[in-house]
LOVO-998112 format. One record per residue (C-alpha): residue in one letter; z, y, x; residue number from 0. Coordinates in steps of 0.001 Angstrom, whole numbers. Example, Ala and Ser with C-alpha at 12.3 -4.5 7.8 and 13.67 -1.06 7.14 Angstrom:
+------+---------+---------+---------+-----+
! type !       w !       v !       u ! seq !
+------+---------+---------+---------+-----+
!    A !    7800 !   -4500 !   12300 !   0 !
!    S !    7140 !   -1060 !   13670 !   1 !
+------+---------+---------+---------+-----+
//
This chain:
+------+---------+---------+---------+-----+
! type !       w !       v !       u ! seq !
+------+---------+---------+---------+-----+
!    M !   -7487 !   21879 !   12882 !   0 !
!    G !   -7286 !   18360 !   11489 !   1 !
!    I !   -9261 !   16170 !    9124 !   2 !
!    C !   -6696 !   16749 !    6342 !   3 !
!    D !   -6521 !   20539 !    6523 !   4 !
!    G !   -5805 !   21928 !    3061 !   5 !
!    R !   -5005 !   18527 !    1557 !   6 !
!    V !   -1733 !   17847 !    -286 !   7 !
!    V !    -492 !   14263 !       8 !   8 !
!    I !    2435 !   12363 !   -1505 !   9 !
!    V !    3763 !    9529 !     680 !  10 !
!    T !    6313 !    7244 !    -993 !  11 !
!    G !    8888 !    5341 !    1008 !  12 !
!    A !    8319 !    7804 !    3845 !  13 !
!    G !   11805 !    7866 !    5337 !  14 !
!    H !   11241 !    5057 !    7824 !  15 !
!    G !    8662 !    2798 !    9409 !  16 !
!    L !    5109 !    2992 !    8136 !  17 !
!    G !    5775 !    5726 !    5572 !  18 !
!    R !    7381 !    7952 !    8178 !  19 !
!    A !    4456 !    7365 !   10558 !  20 !
!    Y !    2003 !    8205 !    7759 !  21 !
!    A !    3824 !   11428 !    6840 !  22 !
!    L !    4019 !   12614 !   10442 !  23 !
!    G !     395 !   11662 !   11122 !  24 !
!    L !    -876 !   13372 !    7982 !  25 !
!    A !    1032 !   16552 !    8809 !  26 !
!    R !    -455 !   16598 !   12304 !  27 !
!    E !   -3893 !   16345 !   10693 !  28 !
!    G !   -3138 !   19444 !    8622 !  29 !
!    A !   -1916 !   17914 !    5351 !  30 !
!    R !     978 !   19367 !    3370 !  31 !
!    V !    3180 !   16366 !    2675 !  32 !
!    V !    5632 !   15375 !     -55 !  33 !
!    V !    7978 !   13000 !    1762 !  34 !
!    N !    9409 !   10680 !    -889 !  35 !
!    D !   12220 !    8282 !     -60 !  36 !
!    L !   14991 !    6986 !   -2312 !  37 !
!    G !   17262 !    6334 !     659 !  38 !
!    V !   18055 !    2638 !     208 !  39 !
!    G !   18190 !    -407 !    2463 !  40 !
!    T !   15565 !   -3101 !    2914 !  41 !
!    H !   16833 !   -4969 !    -155 !  42 !
!    G !   17037 !   -1878 !   -2371 !  43 !
!    E !   20786 !   -1469 !   -1869 !  44 !
!    A !   22651 !    1796 !   -1284 !  45 !
!    S !   22337 !    2676 !    2375 !  46 !
!    A !   23268 !    5107 !    5087 !  47 !
!    A !   19533 !    5837 !    5090 !  48 !
!    Q !   20166 !    8434 !    2384 !  49 !
!    G !   18791 !   11699 !    3672 !  50 !
!    A !   15913 !    9961 !    5460 !  51 !
!    A !   13313 !   12007 !    3572 !  52 !
!    Q !   14947 !   15252 !    4671 !  53 !
!    Q !   15025 !   14042 !    8283 !  54 !
!    V !   11282 !   13377 !    8250 !  55 !
!    V !   10644 !   16779 !    6682 !  56 !
!    A !   12704 !   18364 !    9457 !  57 !
!    E !   10541 !   16607 !   12061 !  58 !
!    I !    7356 !   17857 !   10403 !  59 !
!    L !    8641 !   21425 !   10145 !  60 !
!    A !    9781 !   21394 !   13769 !  61 !
!    D !    6264 !   20330 !   14740 !  62 !
!    G !    4769 !   23276 !   12847 !  63 !
!    G !    3681 !   21346 !    9756 !  64 !
!    Q !    4434 !   21754 !    6055 !  65 !
!    A !    6455 !   19259 !    4034 !  66 !
!    V !    9013 !   18931 !    1269 !  67 !
!    A !   11436 !   16090 !     512 !  68 !
!    N !   11727 !   14145 !   -2728 !  69 !
!    T !   14255 !   11389 !   -3453 !  70 !
!    D !   13047 !   10084 !   -6822 !  71 !
!    D !   12642 !    6402 !   -7719 !  72 !
!    V !    8915 !    5539 !   -7645 !  73 !
!    A !    9375 !    2811 !  -10271 !  74 !
!    D !   10868 !    5181 !  -12858 !  75 !
!    W !    8314 !    6724 !  -15235 !  76 !
!    E !    9905 !   10169 !  -15506 !  77 !
!    A !   10706 !   10182 !  -11800 !  78 !
!    G !    7037 !    9553 !  -11049 !  79 !
!    A !    6212 !   12720 !  -12966 !  80 !
!    R !    8803 !   14626 !  -10937 !  81 !
!    I !    7260 !   13437 !   -7677 !  82 !
!    V !    3886 !   14803 !   -8751 !  83 !
!    R !    5504 !   18050 !   -9950 !  84 !
!    T !    7119 !   18430 !   -6528 !  85 !
!    A !    3654 !   18587 !   -4970 !  86 !
!    L !    2330 !   21018 !   -7567 !  87 !
!    E !    5361 !   23312 !   -7518 !  88 !
!    H !    5537 !   23555 !   -3722 !  89 !
!    F !    1874 !   23327 !   -2715 !  90 !
!    S !     -16 !   24134 !   -5957 !  91 !
!    D !   -2272 !   21085 !   -5771 !  92 !
!    L !   -2455 !   17361 !   -5060 !  93 !
!    H !   -5220 !   15404 !   -3333 !  94 !
!    A !   -3781 !   11980 !   -2473 !  95 !
!    V !   -1003 !    9534 !   -3241 !  96 !
!    V !     -11 !    7006 !    -586 !  97 !
!    N !    1984 !    4239 !   -2299 !  98 !
!    N !    4123 !    2769 !     451 !  99 !
!    A !    7635 !    2368 !   -1008 ! 100 !
!    G !    9047 !   -1121 !   -1366 ! 101 !
!    F !   11669 !   -3623 !    -309 ! 102 !
!    V !   12012 !   -7376 !     102 ! 103 !
!    R !   14355 !  -10022 !   -1256 ! 104 !
!    D !   13103 !  -13063 !     591 ! 105 !
!    R !   13807 !  -16385 !   -1087 ! 106 !
!    M !   12122 !  -19748 !   -1296 ! 107 !
!    F !   10638 !  -20101 !   -4792 ! 108 !
!    V !   13245 !  -22711 !   -5794 ! 109 !
!    S !   16047 !  -20263 !   -4905 ! 110 !
!    C !   14640 !  -17012 !   -6319 ! 111 !
!    T !   16662 !  -15607 !   -9225 ! 112 !
!    P !   15173 !  -13700 !  -12180 ! 113 !
!    E !   17018 !  -10579 !  -11013 ! 114 !
!    E !   15526 !  -10797 !   -7514 ! 115 !
!    W !   12064 !  -11487 !   -8914 ! 116 !
!    D !   12230 !   -8537 !  -11316 ! 117 !
!    A !   13552 !   -6155 !   -8656 ! 118 !
!    V !   10705 !   -6904 !   -6240 ! 119 !
!    I !    7987 !   -6789 !   -8906 ! 120 !
!    R !    9436 !   -3530 !  -10221 ! 121 !
!    V !    9489 !   -1584 !   -6976 ! 122 !
!    H !    6071 !   -2790 !   -5794 ! 123 !
!    L !    3914 !   -3168 !   -8904 ! 124 !
!    R !    5587 !    -699 !  -11270 ! 125 !
!    G !    6214 !    1564 !   -8286 ! 126 !
!    H !    2462 !    1664 !   -7639 ! 127 !
!    F !    1906 !    2552 !  -11293 ! 128 !
!    C !    4268 !    5381 !  -12188 ! 129 !
!    T !    3546 !    8086 !   -9619 ! 130 !
!    T !    -157 !    7298 !   -9436 ! 131 !
!    R !    -555 !    7333 !  -13212 ! 132 !
!    H !     894 !   10856 !  -13381 ! 133 !
!    A !   -1330 !   11914 !  -10481 ! 134 !
!    T !   -4438 !   10582 !  -12216 ! 135 !
!    D !   -3485 !   12473 !  -15376 ! 136 !
!    Y !   -3504 !   15669 !  -13287 ! 137 !
!    W !   -6821 !   14864 !  -11591 ! 138 !
!    R !   -8494 !   13781 !  -14829 ! 139 !
!    A !   -7452 !   16986 !  -16583 ! 140 !
!    R !   -8831 !   19062 !  -13718 ! 141 !
!    Q !  -12118 !   17184 !  -13733 ! 142 !
!    K !  -12449 !   17683 !  -17486 ! 143 !
!    S !  -11788 !   21414 !  -16963 ! 144 !
!    G !  -14781 !   21689 !  -14647 ! 145 !
!    Y !  -13128 !   21388 !  -11233 ! 146 !
!    V !  -14670 !   19163 !   -8560 ! 147 !
!    V !  -12002 !   16550 !   -7870 ! 148 !
!    D !  -11914 !   14776 !   -4504 ! 149 !
!    A !   -8779 !   12651 !   -4837 ! 150 !
!    R !   -7421 !    9541 !   -3151 ! 151 !
!    I !   -5182 !    6616 !   -4021 ! 152 !
!    I !   -3945 !    4590 !   -1051 ! 153 !
!    N !   -2095 !    1430 !   -2055 ! 154 !
!    T !    -132 !   -1011 !      73 ! 155 !
!    S !    -878 !   -4710 !    -231 ! 156 !
!    S !      11 !   -7202 !    2501 ! 157 !
!    G !   -1127 !  -10314 !    4280 ! 158 !
!    A !    1440 !  -11956 !    2005 ! 159 !
!    G !    -558 !  -10730 !    -977 ! 160 !
!    L !   -3896 !  -11811 !     458 ! 161 !
!    Q !   -2875 !  -15242 !    1760 ! 162 !
!    G !     648 !  -15854 !     455 ! 163 !
!    S !    3821 !  -16139 !    2528 ! 164 !
!    I !    6478 !  -18846 !    2627 ! 165 !
!    G !    9790 !  -17531 !    1295 ! 166 !
!    Q !    8190 !  -14487 !    -332 ! 167 !
!    S !    6876 !  -15629 !   -3700 ! 168 !
!    A !    7806 !  -12452 !   -5614 ! 169 !
!    Y !    6661 !  -10149 !   -2827 ! 170 !
!    S !    3388 !  -12072 !   -2400 ! 171 !
!    A !    2699 !  -12014 !   -6135 ! 172 !
!    A !    3345 !   -8259 !   -6292 ! 173 !
!    K !    1162 !   -7526 !   -3280 ! 174 !
!    A !   -1674 !   -9673 !   -4660 ! 175 !
!    G !   -1415 !   -7705 !   -7895 ! 176 !
!    I !   -1670 !   -4453 !   -5938 ! 177 !
!    A !   -4881 !   -5601 !   -4240 ! 178 !
!    T !   -6448 !   -6329 !   -7630 ! 179 !
!    L !   -5068 !   -3112 !   -9105 ! 180 !
!    T !   -6916 !   -1259 !   -6351 ! 181 !
!    L !  -10231 !   -2824 !   -7390 ! 182 !
!    V !   -9690 !   -1822 !  -11016 ! 183 !
!    Q !   -8655 !    1720 !  -10101 ! 184 !
!    A !  -11748 !    2140 !   -7926 ! 185 !
!    A !  -14005 !     983 !  -10757 ! 186 !
!    E !  -12338 !    2983 !  -13533 ! 187 !
!    L !  -11522 !    6251 !  -11768 ! 188 !
!    A !  -14720 !    6950 !   -9827 ! 189 !
!    R !  -16023 !    9030 !  -12742 ! 190 !
!    Y !  -13157 !   11483 !  -12188 ! 191 !
!    G !  -13742 !   11909 !   -8453 ! 192 !
!    I !  -10940 !    9532 !   -7455 ! 193 !
!    T !  -11241 !    6768 !   -4852 ! 194 !
!    A !   -8788 !    3869 !   -4456 ! 195 !
!    N !   -8266 !    1744 !   -1372 ! 196 !
!    A !   -5494 !    -512 !     -95 ! 197 !
!    L !   -3905 !   -1389 !    3218 ! 198 !
!    A !   -2489 !   -4689 !    4434 ! 199 !
!    P !    -545 !   -3360 !    7428 ! 200 !
!    N !     749 !   -5398 !   10349 ! 201 !
!    A !    3616 !   -3346 !   11716 ! 202 !
!    R !    7177 !   -3468 !   12979 ! 203 !
!    T !    9374 !   -2043 !   10211 ! 204 !
!    R !   12811 !   -2630 !    8697 ! 205 !
!    M !   11185 !   -5071 !    6259 ! 206 !
!    T !    9511 !   -7212 !    8946 ! 207 !
!    E !   12429 !   -7306 !   11382 ! 208 !
!    T !   14217 !  -10157 !    9594 ! 209 !
!    S !   11166 !  -12458 !    9471 ! 210 !
!    F !    9037 !  -11412 !   12427 ! 211 !
!    G !   11437 !   -9442 !   14635 ! 212 !
!    A !   10951 !  -11342 !   17898 ! 213 !
!    R !    7208 !  -11779 !   17456 ! 214 !
!    M !    6625 !   -8074 !   16819 ! 215 !
!    Q !    8666 !   -6663 !   19688 ! 216 !
!    P !    6641 !   -4532 !   22138 ! 217 !
!    K !    5858 !   -6021 !   25540 ! 218 !
!    P !    6492 !   -3924 !   28647 ! 219 !
!    N !    3443 !   -2048 !   29964 ! 220 !
!    E !    1224 !   -3323 !   27123 ! 221 !
!    F !    -298 !   -1673 !   24071 ! 222 !
!    D !    2277 !   -1840 !   21269 ! 223 !
!    I !     216 !   -3779 !   18734 ! 224 !
!    Y !    2802 !   -3554 !   15955 ! 225 !
!    A !    3780 !     105 !   16241 ! 226 !
!    P !    3758 !    1692 !   12754 ! 227 !
!    E !    1920 !    4682 !   14217 ! 228 !
!    N !   -1204 !    2530 !   14692 ! 229 !
!    T !   -1920 !    2605 !   10950 ! 230 !
!    A !   -1387 !    6362 !   10532 ! 231 !
!    P !   -4929 !    7433 !   11604 ! 232 !
!    L !   -6477 !    5099 !    9006 ! 233 !
!    V !   -4269 !    6602 !    6305 ! 234 !
!    A !   -5228 !   10130 !    7384 ! 235 !
!    Y !   -8920 !    9219 !    7262 ! 236 !
!    L !   -8638 !    7627 !    3821 ! 237 !
!    C !   -6769 !   10693 !    2510 ! 238 !
!    S !   -9342 !   13105 !    3951 ! 239 !
!    S !  -12535 !   14423 !    2382 ! 240 !
!    L !  -14477 !   12365 !    4944 ! 241 !
!    S !  -13787 !    9113 !    3048 ! 242 !
!    S !  -15268 !   10065 !    -328 ! 243 !
!    H !  -17770 !    7176 !     -89 ! 244 !
!    V !  -15118 !    4534 !     636 ! 245 !
!    T !  -13497 !    2936 !   -2405 ! 246 !
!    G !  -12361 !    -458 !   -3676 ! 247 !
!    Q !  -11629 !   -1737 !    -173 ! 248 !
!    V !   -8656 !   -3523 !    1386 ! 249 !
!    F !   -8115 !   -2867 !    5084 ! 250 !
!    E !   -6060 !   -4829 !    7588 ! 251 !
!    L !   -5185 !   -3327 !   10951 ! 252 !
!    V !   -3597 !   -5200 !   13850 ! 253 !
!    G !   -3109 !   -2881 !   16792 ! 254 !
!    G !   -6584 !   -1560 !   17458 ! 255 !
!    K !   -8392 !   -4297 !   15502 ! 256 !
!    L !   -9633 !   -3135 !   12090 ! 257 !
!    F !  -10511 !   -5700 !    9423 ! 258 !
!    L !  -12235 !   -5197 !    6089 ! 259 !
!    S !  -10817 !   -7930 !    3870 ! 260 !
!    Q !  -13116 !   -9995 !    1683 ! 261 !
!    G !  -11533 !  -10974 !   -1597 ! 262 !
!    W !  -12141 !  -13737 !   -4077 ! 263 !
!    T !  -15825 !  -14370 !   -4657 ! 264 !
!    D !  -18058 !  -17150 !   -5971 ! 265 !
!    S !  -18335 !  -20172 !   -3717 ! 266 !
!    P !  -20766 !  -23117 !   -3731 ! 267 !
!    A !  -21053 !  -24697 !   -7182 ! 268 !
!    E !  -22272 !  -27850 !   -8860 ! 269 !
!    D !  -23810 !  -27754 !  -12343 ! 270 !
!    I !  -24587 !  -31060 !  -14093 ! 271 !
!    G !  -25860 !  -29342 !  -17240 ! 272 !
!    R !  -23401 !  -31045 !  -19564 ! 273 !
!    R !  -19655 !  -31504 !  -20048 ! 274 !
!    W !  -17945 !  -33094 !  -17067 ! 275 !
!    K !  -16224 !  -36462 !  -17433 ! 276 !
!    A !  -12687 !  -36493 !  -16006 ! 277 !
!    D !  -13448 !  -39249 !  -13480 ! 278 !
!    E !  -16486 !  -37324 !  -12163 ! 279 !
!    L !  -14504 !  -34257 !  -11154 ! 280 !
!    G !  -12652 !  -35704 !   -8143 ! 281 !
!    P !  -15789 !  -36339 !   -6018 ! 282 !
!    A !  -17361 !  -33038 !   -7133 ! 283 !
!    I !  -14263 !  -31056 !   -6202 ! 284 !
!    A !  -14104 !  -32800 !   -2822 ! 285 !
!    R !  -17719 !  -31810 !   -2117 ! 286 !
!    L !  -17052 !  -28194 !   -3101 ! 287 !
!    M !  -13905 !  -27980 !    -979 ! 288 !
!    S !  -15711 !  -29354 !    2057 ! 289 !
!    S !  -18626 !  -26938 !    1699 ! 290 !
!    R !  -16733 !  -23657 !    1355 ! 291 !
!    A !  -15455 !  -21505 !    4202 ! 292 !
!    A !  -11882 !  -22342 !    5174 ! 293 !
!    A !   -9265 !  -20009 !    3736 ! 294 !
!    K !   -6752 !  -18236 !    5968 ! 295 !
!    P !   -3513 !  -20243 !    5941 ! 296 !
!    V !    -441 !  -19167 !    4012 ! 297 !
!    W !    1925 !  -17216 !    6279 ! 298 !
!    G !    4636 !  -19501 !    7622 ! 299 !
!    T !    2696 !  -22767 !    7342 ! 300 !
!    G !    1253 !  -22702 !   10858 ! 301 !
+------+---------+---------+---------+-----+
//
């Protein structure tokens, strides 16, 4: 018995790293899992990773779980519908979508090309839209037909999206958009029985190896802080029926340390009751900046 018994969950980008850990963890908690992976490299290029989804499914089946592979592109509208249909055709229902698929094309802003920018925004932002939009159509129709819906959207933001990251302008912009998308989904979809939350994982994956490889390597005889498997229990909880009261949140997890991120909010203010003069603003802004809590630094500046 597990906390996800009877639940059907789609996990995108589940062939490696975090997605693989999520799929395996969900299956061990009793979920029936659609393992989606396009089978590309860390930059979205054709890769020997093709077949990764099937490999994860084989692991789940060998462990006594239930899973099916899907290799559709999460950022394609029709493909998103096929991913949802895969869940419905094989398991007759759907309870959660874990949006994990993505890749990086790291560039300093002055070097980023329009093609690189568009590719990263497409897979992350549009990729969070297509499959989830089709899933919400299914859940909304069921709710309107009188069924009690208890559905979950789990999105993937990043520390890069929350604080920014040197050399990752497109990726940071996409991940910031995903954090805000999560807030809107939580507000709009609650009436249909759907919650939406996001993760900002800290894990050793193919995407982090190029930038943080040495820093994230496990140390002998110590807890592996950056193991992808550390985030899997949080995903299982958020996909389960136990989390129905949790929505509109962004979670960070570093090893065993769980953070609840606090987003943009009003800070101290000054109101002079009339239109500001341009030469008055400098001192006022300095006072406001000195009175607010310090922001976390942009990744790569420290």
